[in-house]
BATOR-659705 format. One line per 2 residues: number of its first residue (from 0); their letters; for each residue x, y, z of N, C-alpha, C. Coordinates in pm, 1 decimal. Atoms other than C-alpha are relative to their C-alpha. Last residue first. Layout:
<rs>
NUM> a> X:Y:Z:X:Y:Z:X:Y:Z | ...
</rs>
This chain:
<rs>
236> as> 102.8:30.7:28.2:-1713.0:-1206.1:722.5:-56.5:-167.8:5.4 | -6.0:91.3:122.9:-1462.3:-1118.7:934.4:-114.0:-48.4:-37.5
234> qa> 18.3:-71.2:171.8:-1487.3:-780.4:1109.0:-22.1:-86.0:-92.5 | 137.0:34.4:50.0:-1533.3:-1019.9:1458.0:-93.0:116.2:-146.3
232> dp> 8.6:-104.6:43.6:-1188.8:-1158.7:1458.5:-174.7:18.1:-71.7 | 90.5:-15.1:111.8:-1280.7:-1422.0:1704.8:67.3:162.7:-62.7
230> vi> 142.7:-58.6:-31.1:-996.0:-1421.5:1971.4:-67.9:4.6:-77.2 | 56.0:-31.1:150.6:-651.9:-1563.4:2014.0:-145.0:10.3:32.7
228> vg> 37.8:101.0:101.9:-467.3:-1558.0:2350.4:-108.6:42.7:-86.2 | -119.0:114.0:43.1:-243.7:-1322.4:2512.0:-26.4:-157.9:-5.9
226> dr> -70.8:54.8:-154.6:-453.5:-1061.6:2715.9:89.1:-124.3:-56.6 | 63.4:-28.7:-98.9:-630.5:-1061.1:2354.7:6.6:14.5:150.0
224> lr> -2.7:45.5:-179.9:-509.1:-1130.5:2036.8:-42.1:64.9:71.5 | -0.8:-140.2:-151.9:-647.5:-1117.1:1689.8:40.4:-75.1:168.5
222> vi> -20.4:55.5:-101.1:-555.6:-1289.2:1372.6:1.3:64.5:143.1 | -6.3:-91.0:-140.8:-627.1:-1152.9:1046.2:6.8:-90.4:114.2
220> rr> 33.8:38.1:-107.6:-542.2:-1331.9:694.4:-1.4:74.6:137.8 | 93.2:116.3:69.5:-468.1:-1246.2:347.0:-115.6:-61.3:109.0
218> af> -12.5:143.1:-17.0:-332.7:-948.5:440.9:-79.1:-90.9:-11.8 | -101.1:58.6:-0.8:-325.3:-652.3:243.4:26.2:-181.2:20.6
216> er> -52.0:-53.0:107.2:-609.3:-427.1:259.2:96.3:-164.1:-95.3 | 107.9:68.5:32.2:-764.1:-575.7:582.7:10.3:0.1:-172.6
214> af> 34.4:111.5:-18.5:-422.1:-546.2:762.0:-120.4:-71.4:-133.3 | -113.1:83.4:32.8:-368.2:-211.4:613.4:-29.7:-158.9:5.6
212> dd> 46.9:-29.7:139.8:-735.3:-72.3:698.2:115.1:-66.3:-74.1 | 66.6:83.5:8.0:-625.2:-220.0:1098.8:-42.5:-29.9:-181.2
210> dh> 48.7:-67.6:68.9:-341.6:-84.2:1171.5:-78.5:-46.3:-131.8 | 158.4:-103.8:-44.2:-265.6:-137.5:1500.8:-45.4:4.7:-149.5
208> ta> 15.1:-124.4:-0.5:34.5:-445.2:1365.5:-146.5:49.1:59.5 | 108.2:-62.4:-86.1:167.4:-749.0:1381.2:0.1:150.5:3.2
206> il> -3.2:-134.8:-42.4:269.7:-900.0:1065.1:-98.8:40.8:134.5 | 82.5:-26.6:-116.4:367.5:-1228.6:987.8:33.9:118.0:57.5
204> lt> -19.7:-131.8:-113.0:498.7:-1301.1:622.3:-115.2:8.5:114.8 | 144.3:-23.1:-142.2:542.9:-1598.1:461.6:8.7:101.7:55.6
202> rg> -24.1:-65.5:-148.6:778.6:-1586.0:128.0:-128.2:-29.4:83.1 | 3.6:102.7:-133.5:645.8:-1761.7:-181.6:14.7:21.0:166.2
200> qr> -133.9:90.8:2.8:765.7:-1529.0:-438.8:-33.7:-87.2:64.6 | 43.4:32.4:114.9:387.0:-1402.2:-428.3:127.1:-86.9:-52.9
198> rl> 60.7:121.6:-19.4:462.2:-1339.9:-106.5:-43.0:-15.3:-119.3 | -112.2:110.7:-95.6:740.9:-1121.2:-144.1:-104.7:-123.7:1.5
196> en> -49.7:39.1:70.4:522.9:-922.6:-419.9:94.8:-76.5:75.6 | 73.9:80.6:124.0:260.3:-863.1:-195.8:80.6:-57.9:-62.4
194> ll> 40.5:118.7:-97.9:489.6:-726.2:74.3:-67.5:-109.6:-90.1 | -149.1:83.5:-14.5:646.4:-494.1:-163.1:-32.7:-98.0:47.9
192> mg> -59.7:41.8:112.8:295.3:-364.4:-266.6:93.8:-99.9:-13.0 | 130.0:113.7:34.6:150.9:-331.4:70.4:94.7:-67.8:-104.5
190> le> -74.0:93.7:-129.2:507.2:-129.8:154.3:-141.9:-99.1:-40.1 | -43.1:61.6:69.3:356.5:116.0:-155.7:120.1:-157.8:87.6
188> ar> 127.8:3.0:112.9:56.4:211.2:-5.7:116.2:-121.2:-108.2 | 81.2:99.5:-119.5:188.3:246.8:365.0:-27.9:-90.4:-160.2
186> re> -103.3:80.4:-20.1:472.9:467.6:146.9:-63.9:-90.0:58.0 | -72.7:43.7:125.1:185.0:681.2:1.5:96.3:-121.3:6.5
184> pd> 44.1:78.7:118.5:-28.5:675.5:297.6:61.1:-25.3:-97.8 | 125.9:-71.1:73.6:235.7:820.6:529.9:-48.7:-121.9:-119.6
182> ls> 54.4:-8.4:180.1:455.0:557.4:703.4:-122.4:118.0:-11.1 | -77.0:-175.0:55.4:597.0:582.3:1060.7:-23.5:41.6:-137.8
180> at> 6.9:-85.2:-110.7:393.1:288.3:1228.3:6.7:171.8:-104.7 | 90.1:-103.6:152.8:324.6:57.2:855.3:-8.6:202.7:110.8
178> pe> -35.0:-22.5:73.2:538.6:-193.9:989.2:-7.0:148.1:-87.2 | 52.8:-166.6:10.1:440.6:-200.8:1324.0:52.8:31.8:-119.5
176> dm> 75.9:-50.4:-64.4:668.1:-568.1:1370.7:-31.7:124.4:-5.8 | -10.9:-161.1:28.7:747.9:-738.5:1083.6:-85.5:28.8:142.0
174> ll> 41.1:-52.0:-117.2:854.2:-1124.9:1064.1:0.1:159.3:10.5 | -21.8:-104.3:-95.5:946.6:-1323.2:777.2:-95.6:91.0:64.2
172> vp> 90.3:-141.9:-85.7:949.0:-1628.3:686.6:45.4:141.4:16.2 | 74.3:16.4:72.3:1156.8:-1854.5:392.5:-149.9:61.5:73.9
170> pd> 71.0:55.8:-68.7:1466.7:-1689.3:516.4:-126.8:-6.1:-70.0 | 117.4:76.9:131.6:1709.6:-1599.1:209.4:-111.2:-109.1:125.8
168> va> -14.7:135.6:-9.1:2025.3:-1503.0:418.2:-158.5:-110.3:-65.6 | -143.7:67.0:21.7:1992.2:-1186.5:357.9:19.4:-117.1:-10.8
166> la> 53.4:123.9:110.8:1589.4:-1152.9:391.5:139.4:-6.5:-39.7 | 70.2:151.3:-55.8:1631.2:-992.6:716.7:-42.1:-63.1:-81.9
164> ra> -100.4:61.8:-91.4:1881.9:-727.8:616.4:-39.8:-110.9:15.5 | -109.5:86.9:86.5:1693.6:-640.8:294.2:88.7:-71.9:94.5
162> ia> 44.4:123.1:41.9:1382.6:-581.1:530.1:122.7:-46.0:-76.5 | 27.6:111.1:-102.0:1616.8:-334.5:717.6:-46.6:-173.1:-42.6
160> vr> -137.6:72.9:11.5:1708.8:-201.7:419.8:41.1:-91.8:101.6 | -33.9:154.6:120.9:1368.0:-134.0:307.6:137.1:-76.2:3.5
158> qa> 43.8:148.0:-13.1:1303.8:13.8:648.2:26.0:-103.7:-117.1 | -35.1:33.2:-108.3:1574.4:303.0:633.8:-110.4:-181.8:38.6
156> eg> -112.7:72.3:45.9:1462.5:405.3:303.1:66.5:-113.2:104.0 | 60.6:66.8:59.6:1081.3:466.6:451.3:135.7:-73.5:-45.8
154> gs> 43.5:136.8:-67.6:1254.1:626.0:747.5:-63.3:-98.9:-89.8 | 114.9:0.3:-69.5:1465.1:831.1:567.3:-49.8:-77.4:30.6
152> lh> 117.4:65.3:109.4:1837.5:714.6:531.2:-149.6:58.6:62.3 | 45.4:-99.0:98.9:2105.5:1002.7:686.6:-79.5:-126.2:-139.1
150> rp> 13.5:-168.3:-80.5:2143.9:882.6:1050.5:-59.7:54.0:-160.1 | 111.7:-35.9:-61.8:2126.7:490.2:914.1:-53.5:122.1:2.8
148> la> -40.9:26.3:-160.3:2520.0:556.6:754.3:-178.8:20.9:-14.2 | 50.0:-94.2:-96.6:2498.2:579.5:364.5:-41.8:-63.8:110.6
146> ga> -106.3:-66.0:-100.4:2708.4:366.9:121.0:-50.1:69.2:96.8 | -77.9:89.9:-44.1:2432.8:130.4:-49.2:119.3:67.3:124.1
144> rh> -16.5:-106.9:-170.5:2190.3:482.7:-54.3:64.3:-150.2:47.3 | -69.3:-132.6:16.8:2143.8:417.3:-483.4:62.7:57.1:161.2
142> ev> -157.6:75.5:17.3:2092.7:28.9:-412.9:42.2:149.4:2.0 | -114.7:-103.3:-66.1:1763.2:212.9:-254.8:144.3:-63.8:0.0
140> gf> 3.6:-136.5:36.8:1484.0:41.0:-463.6:120.8:103.6:90.0 | 41.9:-102.2:-97.6:1381.2:-252.9:-280.5:-9.4:102.7:-23.5
138> aa> 140.5:102.8:1.0:1506.8:-537.4:-536.4:-115.2:106.5:39.3 | 51.4:24.5:101.8:1815.1:-309.6:-583.7:-161.2:6.6:3.8
136> ll> 33.4:-143.7:38.9:1883.3:-314.6:-242.6:-50.3:29.9:-110.7 | 152.0:11.8:-77.8:1812.1:-707.0:-246.2:-16.8:159.2:0.1
134> em> 154.7:25.8:64.4:2024.7:-743.3:-546.6:-40.7:41.3:66.3 | 16.5:-90.1:101.3:2315.3:-516.1:-368.8:-142.8:-15.7:-86.5
132> ar> 74.7:-145.6:-50.5:2283.8:-743.1:-73.3:-18.2:110.7:-107.7 | 96.4:61.8:-44.9:2368.9:-1089.1:-272.5:-95.4:116.9:63.3
130> rk> 95.9:29.0:103.4:2646.2:-939.3:-431.0:-121.8:-34.6:1.6 | 43.2:-102.4:70.5:2803.9:-845.8:-127.1:-101.8:43.0:-95.8
128> ad> 109.0:-130.2:-89.8:2717.6:-1132.5:70.2:-16.8:124.0:-52.4 | 117.6:54.1:61.2:2909.4:-1312.8:-261.3:-109.1:75.6:125.9
126> aa> 36.8:-42.9:103.8:3210.5:-1087.7:-212.9:-135.4:-54.9:-14.7 | 35.7:-127.4:-16.8:3222.9:-1134.1:175.9:-47.8:23.0:-172.3
124> pv> -122.2:-103.9:17.1:3252.2:-1506.7:161.2:-62.4:142.6:-41.5 | -8.5:3.5:113.9:2930.6:-1662.6:351.0:88.3:105.3:-59.7
122> ry> -117.1:-11.0:87.2:3041.6:-1734.1:684.4:0.8:-51.1:-132.1 | -5.6:119.4:67.9:2748.2:-1782.7:851.8:93.2:-0.4:-98.9
120> ah> 89.1:134.5:-74.6:2727.6:-1554.6:1150.3:5.4:-127.2:-74.3 | -31.1:4.0:-84.4:2968.1:-1294.5:1014.5:-50.9:-102.6:103.2
118> vp> -147.6:11.4:-9.5:2963.4:-1284.8:656.2:-0.7:-77.9:119.1 | -49.6:79.5:89.9:2578.1:-1369.3:629.8:122.0:-33.6:25.0
116> al> -8.2:138.7:-51.5:2501.2:-1182.5:949.5:22.4:-66.1:-138.2 | -75.4:53.2:-143.8:2691.7:-850.1:848.2:-77.9:-144.4:32.5
114> cv> -69.5:106.4:77.2:2614.2:-817.3:443.4:36.9:-50.6:139.2 | 24.8:125.7:84.8:2306.7:-612.8:481.0:101.5:-135.0:16.6
112> nd> 85.5:64.2:-105.1:2428.2:-393.9:760.4:-66.1:-141.8:-61.9 | -42.5:78.2:-85.1:2726.5:-339.9:534.4:-69.9:-55.8:124.8
110> la> -66.5:111.0:57.0:2518.6:-211.2:239.2:76.4:-132.0:135.4 | 126.9:57.6:25.3:2317.8:30.9:479.9:52.0:-149.4:-121.1
108> tl> 98.3:-87.0:153.2:2658.9:196.5:562.1:-141.8:-139.3:11.8 | -15.4:74.0:137.7:2761.7:41.9:922.3:-84.1:65.1:-113.7
106> he> -143.4:-21.8:67.4:2819.3:286.1:1236.8:14.7:-78.5:-78.0 | -3.7:-86.4:31.0:2431.2:259.5:1329.7:142.6:89.2:-57.3
104> fl> -145.6:-22.0:-89.6:2356.3:-74.0:1342.8:48.4:165.2:-80.3 | -93.4:2.3:78.1:1990.9:-89.1:1187.8:106.7:66.8:104.5
102> ch> -128.8:63.2:-102.1:1767.1:-144.0:1476.6:69.0:-30.4:-133.8 | -99.5:29.6:89.5:1442.2:-102.3:1229.5:149.4:-46.8:75.5
100> fq> -88.3:-71.7:41.9:1260.7:64.6:1446.4:126.2:28.3:-66.0 | 53.1:-98.8:52.8:967.7:-150.5:1423.9:85.3:117.6:-15.4
98> fv> 79.5:-58.1:-115.1:1179.2:-464.0:1402.5:-73.5:159.1:-12.9 | -12.2:-157.6:39.2:1179.9:-623.0:1075.0:-34.7:20.3:117.5
96> mg> 105.9:-130.2:-59.2:1265.0:-965.0:1152.6:36.2:86.5:-12.4 | -46.3:-117.1:9.4:1398.9:-1292.8:926.7:-88.5:89.1:66.5
94> vk> 101.7:-116.3:-72.8:1317.8:-1641.7:1022.9:73.0:97.7:-35.3 | 154.9:0.8:76.6:1413.4:-1956.4:844.1:-64.9:93.1:11.5
92> rr> 37.8:-24.1:124.6:1804.1:-1887.2:905.0:-89.7:-58.8:-52.3 | -13.0:-178.4:41.5:1725.0:-1756.6:1257.3:55.3:-45.8:-152.1
90> la> 142.3:-98.6:-5.1:1597.1:-2115.5:1350.0:35.3:144.1:-114.5 | 36.6:55.7:94.3:1957.9:-2304.7:1268.8:-217.5:73.0:-54.5
88> rl> -92.8:-80.9:101.7:2129.5:-2078.2:1478.6:-82.4:-77.1:-140.6 | 31.5:-159.5:30.0:1830.6:-2126.9:1720.8:99.1:18.7:-119.8
86> td> 154.8:0.2:8.5:1853.3:-2532.9:1695.5:5.4:187.8:-19.4 | 25.4:52.5:149.6:2243.8:-2484.0:1720.5:-116.4:-27.6:-89.2
84> sa> -37.7:-117.8:80.2:2232.1:-2301.4:2037.0:21.0:-49.7:-151.5 | -104.7:-25.6:28.5:2013.8:-2548.3:2194.0:60.8:84.5:-110.7
82> ag> -80.4:103.2:103.4:1690.7:-2479.9:2297.3:147.8:10.4:-19.3 | -94.5:-35.5:26.6:1443.5:-2310.8:2595.7:77.2:-89.0:-122.0
80> gg> -138.7:26.6:-147.6:1201.8:-2438.0:2842.3:127.4:30.4:-59.1 | 1.5:-102.4:-157.0:917.0:-2481.8:2612.6:117.6:-57.9:34.6
78> rl> 146.2:-9.1:-84.7:958.8:-2630.2:2256.1:40.6:81.5:152.6 | -11.3:-36.1:-91.5:1148.6:-2510.9:1921.7:-83.9:-30.6:127.5
76> av> 82.9:-40.4:-124.3:1156.5:-2680.0:1607.8:54.5:40.1:102.7 | -53.8:-7.8:-162.5:1308.9:-2669.7:1293.8:-98.1:89.7:67.4
74> gd> -43.9:112.3:-18.2:1133.2:-2809.1:970.0:96.5:20.8:121.1 | -84.8:73.8:143.4:1040.9:-2491.0:773.1:49.0:-125.2:64.2
72> vs> 2.0:-94.1:154.2:918.9:-2322.6:1074.4:89.6:-56.6:-80.8 | -80.0:71.0:74.1:830.6:-2508.2:1427.9:-14.5:68.3:-109.7
70> is> -0.3:-124.8:146.9:705.3:-2316.4:1755.6:101.4:-83.0:-118.8 | -72.9:44.3:100.3:595.6:-2597.0:2059.5:17.5:127.6:-132.7
68> ga> 71.0:-2.5:151.1:433.4:-2551.0:2370.0:149.5:15.1:-81.7 | 56.8:110.1:29.9:566.5:-2410.7:2751.5:-47.3:6.7:-162.4
66> qf> 13.8:103.8:-107.8:765.3:-2195.2:2909.5:-36.3:-160.4:-60.3 | 164.6:-1.4:-30.2:867.9:-1933.7:2641.5:3.2:-160.6:112.4
64> re> 0.8:176.1:-24.5:1220.4:-1835.5:2579.6:-169.0:7.5:44.3 | 81.8:-15.6:-125.0:1203.4:-1469.5:2343.7:15.0:-131.9:61.8
62> lg> -63.0:-132.0:-91.9:1451.4:-1408.3:2082.6:-46.4:24.3:109.9 | -73.4:20.7:-108.2:1384.7:-1732.1:1903.4:68.8:101.4:113.5
60> ai> -108.8:-31.2:1.3:1232.7:-1541.7:1604.8:116.4:-41.9:107.3 | -31.1:82.0:116.0:931.1:-1711.7:1695.5:124.1:25.7:-51.8
58> ar> -40.3:128.8:-81.5:942.2:-1603.3:2069.0:25.0:-75.4:-144.8 | -93.2:3.0:-58.8:964.8:-1255.4:1910.6:78.9:-179.4:46.5
56> li> -89.2:15.0:95.9:698.3:-1268.6:1673.3:161.2:-5.5:61.4 | 0.5:159.5:71.6:497.2:-1395.2:1963.0:66.7:-2.6:-106.0
54> tt> -56.5:77.7:-76.8:582.2:-1099.9:2198.8:29.0:-136.2:-74.4 | -178.1:-37.9:23.2:544.0:-810.3:1915.7:7.7:-128.9:92.0
52> kg> 1.0:45.8:84.6:152.5:-953.1:1953.2:180.8:15.0:-32.1 | -60.2:57.3:20.2:130.8:-1010.3:2323.6:22.1:17.0:-158.6
50> sg> 80.9:146.7:18.8:-226.5:-848.6:2370.6:126.7:-101.8:-4.5 | 15.4:69.7:-159.9:-15.2:-543.5:2618.3:-62.3:-104.6:-95.8
48> sp> -104.5:20.1:-18.5:-91.0:-273.5:2294.3:-12.6:-101.4:153.7 | -3.7:-83.7:-63.8:-452.7:-416.5:2170.0:140.6:39.3:69.5
46> gm> 17.6:45.3:-138.4:-461.7:-673.2:1893.9:25.1:141.4:66.3 | 15.4:-110.8:-47.8:-355.2:-769.2:1557.2:-82.7:-4.3:170.6
44> va> 23.3:10.8:-156.9:-141.8:-992.7:1421.9:-49.4:89.6:64.4 | 29.8:-113.4:-83.8:-185.5:-964.5:1041.2:-8.8:-72.7:145.4
42> im> 53.5:9.0:-60.5:-84.6:-1305.6:796.5:11.9:177.0:115.9 | -40.0:-113.7:-90.1:69.7:-1287.1:459.9:-88.2:-31.0:57.7
40> eg> 125.1:-78.8:-89.7:39.6:-1630.0:339.2:66.2:115.3:51.4 | 48.8:-110.4:92.3:322.6:-1789.9:63.4:-117.7:85.2:108.8
38> rg> -148.0:-99.5:94.9:381.3:-2113.8:249.5:-59.3:117.3:-68.7 | -65.3:45.6:80.2:103.6:-2160.8:536.3:82.2:59.1:-115.5
36> vd> -11.6:-138.3:126.6:64.3:-2031.6:851.7:52.5:-127.4:-109.3 | -71.2:50.8:79.6:-96.2:-2279.0:1171.6:10.7:156.6:-162.5
34> is> 64.3:-29.6:150.0:-185.0:-2059.0:1464.4:92.6:-117.4:-82.3 | -62.9:76.1:119.2:-147.7:-2169.8:1837.3:-55.1:40.2:-132.9
32> vg> 8.9:-9.3:153.7:-132.0:-1966.6:2155.5:1.1:-105.4:-99.3 | 16.8:88.8:91.1:-176.6:-2125.0:2469.8:-53.7:24.9:-116.8
30> dl> 19.1:124.6:-46.3:-135.4:-1832.1:2676.6:-89.2:-97.5:-38.9 | 22.6:75.3:117.9:114.5:-1557.8:2566.9:-98.6:-102.9:65.2
28> ia> -29.3:-107.7:98.7:184.4:-1247.2:2814.5:-25.3:-72.1:-130.4 | 37.9:93.3:108.5:67.6:-1496.4:3139.9:42.0:128.4:-113.2
26> rt> 78.9:-5.5:129.0:160.1:-1283.3:3415.4:17.6:-58.2:-106.5 | 131.7:30.9:-45.1:328.6:-1409.2:3715.5:-109.5:-21.4:-94.9
24> gr> 4.8:-24.0:-111.2:692.4:-1324.7:3630.3:-135.6:-116.3:42.5 | -79.8:-54.9:-40.8:675.7:-1295.8:3269.9:-18.0:40.8:130.7
22> ql> 42.7:-69.3:-138.1:507.7:-1564.4:3130.4:106.2:59.5:19.2 | -97.8:-88.7:-28.0:471.7:-1737.8:2771.4:-16.2:102.1:100.0
20> rl> 60.5:-68.6:-129.7:257.0:-2023.6:2659.8:135.1:88.3:62.8 | -143.7:-53.3:-45.3:245.7:-2158.0:2306.1:-55.3:63.2:144.1
18> gd> -6.5:23.3:-151.6:22.7:-2444.9:2266.0:100.1:114.8:115.2 | 125.1:75.3:-62.1:115.3:-2463.6:1894.3:26.2:-16.7:186.2
16> vr> -39.6:-5.0:-170.2:315.6:-2247.6:1657.1:-184.6:-89.2:98.2 | 78.8:33.4:-102.2:307.3:-2385.8:1310.5:36.7:41.4:177.4
14> mv> -31.9:-18.5:-166.6:517.5:-2259.5:1029.7:-130.6:-43.6:111.6 | -131.2:-44.1:-57.7:550.4:-2366.0:680.5:52.4:31.7:157.8
12> ld> 1.0:-118.8:-110.4:276.2:-2538.8:616.6:115.4:-8.9:36.5 | 38.8:-144.9:-5.6:239.7:-2609.8:228.7:-17.2:27.8:149.4
10> pa> -134.5:-61.2:90.4:453.5:-2996.3:221.0:-35.0:149.8:31.4 | 56.7:-83.4:132.4:234.2:-3103.8:546.5:81.1:88.2:-86.3
8> di> 100.5:92.3:116.1:421.3:-3332.7:741.9:-50.3:63.7:-99.4 | 189.6:13.6:43.7:659.3:-3111.5:910.3:-33.5:-76.3:-126.1
6> vv> 40.3:5.9:100.0:1030.3:-3263.3:985.7:-148.4:32.7:17.3 | 104.8:121.6:71.3:1169.4:-3218.5:1319.0:-48.5:37.8:-159.4
4> ad> 79.6:13.3:115.2:1452.6:-3055.7:1466.3:-60.3:-103.6:-6.6 | 112.3:-67.2:-3.9:1510.6:-3026.6:1867.4:-26.3:7.8:-152.0
2> de> -22.9:-72.1:95.7:1775.6:-3296.0:1922.9:-144.0:66.7:-20.7 | 22.9:44.2:139.9:1772.3:-3383.8:2273.2:-9.6:81.7:-98.1
0> m> 139.5:-55.6:32.5:1960.6:-3214.7:2533.5:-70.5:-39.2:-132.4
</rs>
């Protein structure tokens, strides 16, 4: 198989999705989607249920195989038809994903959830992984919950632990699926401020959401999907 790694020319362009096509059976889930994302941008991907919002995140994270097009993230590229395992491994150091329902491992403490990928996937020494994990948990205000199992965390605490886990290998891109779905207005505003701080630190965020108010308050740009294609944002100025 050919080497899938490429270097992106534009220094401020951290991610490029180009002509992405993904089908399940005869149904086109994504039909020629193209998005350029600059470093430090926060972009909201919006659209009705079934429009392809979550699917595009999963494709970028290397969790969904697509048939045509390409995805490049910070110098690592996937092309339609699949990728070598070492390319997927490299991609997953560039992209962290926070799932809608957090998907923490229920038998592991918050700290162990955050340490899991660095230690077992990337062979980071356990002491270094633990130190990094505690720094992340502290940054998100949940260091006091480091020894708690997921079932003992509130929804907001579980979400912050999931964000810490996604950032444990310091990826430049963070993907989030419906992050405000179970948050009350106060927690929603706290999340927006937290994500803005990550963006100010140079992190790039791509967020799939139904929450139009959240997107307009915190995202720098809105991309709307309908039936697997990008459509104009009718509410843009």
